[in-house]
N, C-alpha and C positions, 0 to 999 in steps of 0.2 A: 471863055471859062464859065463853067456852070455856076450859077449863083446858088449858094447854100442858104436855105431858110431855117430859122429857128422856129420849130412848131410847138404849139401847146394846145391842149384841149380843155374845154370847160364842160364838165359832165353836169347835165341838168339834174340828174338824180344821183345821189351818192351811191356808188356801186359797192362800197364797203359794207353797206347795210342791206341793200336790196339787189336782186339780180333782175335782168330784163332781157326781153327778146329783141328790143329795139334800142340801140345805143346812139345818143346824139353827140356829135363832136363839133368843135369850132377850131379851125386852124388859122393862125395868124403868122405873119412874117416877123423877123427880128425887129423890124421897125414899127411893129404894131399894126401894120396894114393887113387886111384879109388875104388869106392864101386861097385862091380859087382854082378851079379846074383840076383838082387832085383826086376826084372820085375813083379813077382807074388805078391810082397809085396806093390807095389805102388797103391794107391787108391786116388780118389778125391771125395769130397762131395759138395753138393749144399746147399743153405740156407734152413733150419736153422743149417745145418752142425752137425747133430747128427750122430755119427758113431755107427753102420754101416747102420742105417736106411736111411740116405740121400746120400748114395754112388751113384755116377753117373754111370749108367749102360752103357754097349756098348763101353767102352774105351779099345782100344788095346794098350798094352805096349810092345814095342820092344826094346831090348838092342842092341845098335850099337857098335861093336868092344869090346875092353877090357879096355877102358879108363873111364868107368863109365857113358857113354852117353846113354840116353834113349829117344825113340820117343813115345809120348802119342797121339794117333790118334783116332778120333771118336766124338769129341765135335760138337754138332749141335745147341743146345739151347744157345742163348746168355745169359751168366750169370757169376757170380763170383763163383770160386771154391777154396777150400782149399786142401792142400796136406797132405796125410797120408802115413806113411811107417811103416809096421808091426803093424798097428792099432794105431800108435802114431801120433798125429797132429804135423806137422812141422811148428811151429809158425813163424819161420823166413821167410817162404814162403808167409806169409800174405794171401791176397785174390787176385786172378788173374782173369781177364776177358777172357773168352773163348767163342767159338761158332761163328755162322755166324751173324755178325752185320748187314749185308744187309737185311737179312730176318727179323730181329728185327725192323730195321728202316722202312721197307715197311709195317709192321704190326702196327706200333705205331706212325708213322710220315707221313706227307703229302709229297709225291714226286712230282716232277715237270713234268717229261716227260713220265710217265707210267700210265696206268689205275689202279685205286685203289678204294677200298671201305673204307669209313671213318666212324667210330662209336664214340660214346661218345660226351660229351659236348665240344664245341669249341667256343672260344671268339676271334674275330678278330677286327682290327681297320684299318683305312685307306680306300682307294678306291680299289674295285675289278673291273678289266676290263676283261670281258669274251668274247672270240671270238669263234665262232662255236656254235653248239647246246648245250644248258644247260637243263638238265632234272632233275628237283627236284621232286622226287617221295617219297610220304609219305608212307613208308612201314608198319608202325604200325597203326592199326585201331584206329581212334579217335585222331590221332596226329594232331597238328596244326602247321601252318607255318606263323609266324608273321613277317611282314616287315614294316619298317618305310619309308613312302613316296616312294613307287615303281613308276617308270615312264615308259611310253611306248615311244620308239624311234619314233620321228615324221617322220622319213624316212621309217618306216615300212609300208609294203603294208596293214597291218591291220588298220593303222591310218585312212585311207579314204575308203578302200575297205572292207566293212563289210561282203561281200558274202563269204570271205575265212575263216570266223570264224567258229569254231565248237561249239558243245553244251557245251564243257568243257573249252572254252576260257575265260580268264578274260576280263572284260570290264572296260572302263575308261570314264571320264566325257564327252568327245566329243561324244562318242558312246551313252551315256545316253541321251544327249541333242538332238541327231539326231533320236534316235530310241525308247527310252525306254517308256513304259507305266507303270506308278507306280500302281501296283496292290493293294496298300493300299488305293488308291483313286478311281481307275477305276476297272471295271470288264467287261469281254467279255461275251456277251450273243449271242453265234453263231457269226454272223458278226455285231452285235450291240455293241457299246461301251457305257456303262452305268456308271453313277456316283454311288458311294457307299453312304449309308445313311449319311447325314450331310454335303455333299459337294455340291457346286453350281458352275454354269458356269459363268465366268466373262470374260470380254474382256481384250485386251492388256492394255487399260487405261480406265478412266472414260467415255471417249467419243468415244472409238473404240470398236465396237461390236464384239463378238466372232463368228458371222455368217453374211452372206450377207443379205441385205434387200433393199426394194425399198425406196430410199431416198426421192422420191416425196411425199410419204405418211407418212414416219416414221423418227424419229431420235432416237439416242441411248444415254441414260444417266444412268450410273450405280447408281448414287445417287438418280436419279429420278424414279427408279423402273425398269429400263431396256428399253424395246422398247416402244416408246411414239408416239402416233398418232398425226400427225401435220396437215394433210389436209384431211378433211372429205368429201367424195364423196358418195352421197346416192346411186349411182349405184353399189357400191362395197359391200354393206352390205344387210343383211336380216332384215326386220322389223317384229315385232310381236306386235299386239295390242289385248288386251283382255278386254271385258266388261262382268262383272260377276254379275249374279243375283242368289239369293237363297231364297227359300220360308221358312217360319217358321213352316208351317204345310202342311199336305198332300193336302189341298184344293187349294194350289197355287204353282203349279210346273212350274217354268219358265225355259228358256233355257240360258245357259251360252255360249256365242259365242266367239270363239278364231279364229282370222283371221291372217293368216301368208302369207306373200308375199315373194316369192323366185325369185331372179333376174337371168336371163339366163346367163349361162357360166361365173360364178364368176371368175374374174381375168384371163380370157382366159383359163380356165381349160379344160381338155380333155372330161369331161362329161357334159351333159346337166342336167337340173333339172326342176321340175315342177314350174310353175309360181305362182299358188295360191292354198293354202290349207285352207279350212274352217272347223273348228271343233266345233260342238255343244255338250255341256254336260248338262244333266238335273240333278239338285241337289235338295236335300231336307235336310235342316238343316246341310249343309256341306257334306252330303253323296251323292256321285254320283249315280244316278238311271239309266241313259242310256246315250249313246253318238251317234252322227251321224256326218259323215265327207263327204266332197267331195273335189275333186281336179280338177284343170284345168291345162292341160299339154301343154307344149310348143313344144314338139318334139314327132312325131310319124312317124314310117316308115311303109308304106303299099305297097302291090303289088297284082295285079290280073293277073292270068294266065289261059289260056285255051289251053289244050293240051291233046289229048287222049293218055293214056299210058296203054298198056296191063299189067295186074297184074299177078304175079306168087305167089307161096307159100313162096317166100323169100321177105324181105323188099325191096321196090323199091322206089328211090327218084322220086317224081313227081313235086317238085318245091323247090326253095331255096329263102332265104332272107338274106341279109348281113346287120349287125348292126354295124355302124361305131364307136359308142361310147361305152365306158365301163359304166355299170350301171345296175340297176334293171328294167326289162321290164315286161309289161303285154302283153301276146300273146293272140290274138283272131284270130282263123283260122277256115275257113269253106272250107271243101273239098267236092265237088260234085262228086259222084261215080256213075257208071252205071252198073246195073246188066243186063246181056244179056238174050235173050229169051231162054226158055227151051222147051222140048217136052211135058210138062204137067205132068211129073212124080213127085210124092209126094217127096219133098226135101226141105231143108233149106240151104242157103248159106250165108256167112258173109264176110265183108271187114273190115279190121283193119287199121286205120289211126293213125299217131303219129307225134310229133315234136321231132327231133333228133338234139342234139348238134353236129355240124359239126367238132368240134375240136377232137372229139373221136367218129367217125361215127360208128353206129351199137351197141354201148355199153351204151349210155346215152339216155334213153327215158325220155324226160321231162314230156310228158303227152300222153296218147293214148285213143282212143274211138272206139267203134265197132257198125256197123249197120248190120241188118240181113234182108234178103228177103226170103219169103216162096213161093214155087211153089206147085201146086196140079193139079188135073185132069181138073179143070176149069180155073186155072190161069197159063198160060204158057208163059206170057210175063215178061220181067224184069222191067227196068225202073230206073230212077235217084233218088238218095237219098243224103241228106246232112249229113256230119259228122262234129260235132262241137268240137273244141279243144280250151280250155282256160287254161292258166297257167301263173304264175309269176315266172320268172327265172332270175338269175344274169348272165349277159354277162361279162366275166372276161377279154376279150381281145378286142382291137380295130379291127374293120372289122371282127367281128365274123360271121361265116357262120352257118346257121341253115337250116336243111332239113325237108321238109314235106314228110313223108314216107307213103306208102300204101302197104297192103299185102292181097292177096286173101286167105282167110281161107279155102275155098272149103270144107265146112262142110260135104256135102253129094253128091256133084257133082264135075266133073272135068272141069266145065265151066271156061273160061278165062274172067273174068270181067275187068272193066276199071275204071281208074280215068279220070275225064273229066275237071273239073274246080277247081281253088283254089282262095280263098280270104284270104290274110294275112295282119294283122295289128300288129305291135309291138310298144307299147307305152312306152317311157322311163319315169319311175315314180320316180326314185331317183338314 
């Protein structure tokens, strides 16, 4: 019959307070004598303590001397264990904490002086004071970071120096008031700031306009409709008067005369305009049959030049005109060219003249025209001919330069013909 021992252990360090990776045991028999030779029979289990399923592996049991002392080494996981000898739970041992408590604390609690990753839900109270860099990184896609009244430190360089902000920086009220364009109200069209539909521009108050204006002529009243004319000066505005006549049948076609007067250089603008424009419309029973108009212009630039220029097969500038104002111009140019004498051989030569926009010389032909001279056995002399050039063209820059160009087409001869005289008129029509 197998003798049953009453076993007990003396723990050298109280495991109720401290955990350990090495656990000392002393086993004695019921008569108080040491229980030796039990190293292979000592086992420990972890929760839920089903033997032998939950036996803690990796524990080395070493018997020390002959007094029943044993050293149990190899506990790493911080946990509660129970003692088993020969497969029998030693209930007197209860449940003892073993393992590395520092590893457990580092994994489950916030430490003060070491780097650490924190997971799970945390609830704190009181004031947090953080010195140094704080990096709140949302590792999970779709996660949100909710704060109640976050503030920016007024001593931060960001508070006033917005150039140091990045695309991912948070913004605050002062930044908004200094820089922000509310895209729900405005939209950017290139470099143009536009209101979205339903929004209107108002001033700082009922009497302060949102833009500058000439106070000698206008006042601002939001309730009165905005910009209000106060001083009427007939030199500032355009008049239009119309007298209309209409026949009731084809036997009486009268003229409807529309007279428009335009005042020179409205408010000191950079462009001139025509003084008078008269338009006639011929109507029958309300249907316009024909129109006729004429204009009297107040500004025209003209130039006459006389200079013999030998021509080649490439375009050659023979004269220029400078237009100081931006606007739409009517060009009337006469270029007198000279065909030189020939020896009477049957041939035909031509000269091409053109007006060229000097802002992009050689690439913009506004208008061009050609004259031809024919030689034969009885006509061996050349002679002068006029080339007429007429065009309407918009001068887009102040002091725009325009060239009169000529080119020897040399249809059948190698004669070097000439440009002789130019008459240039450029009339500003709008």
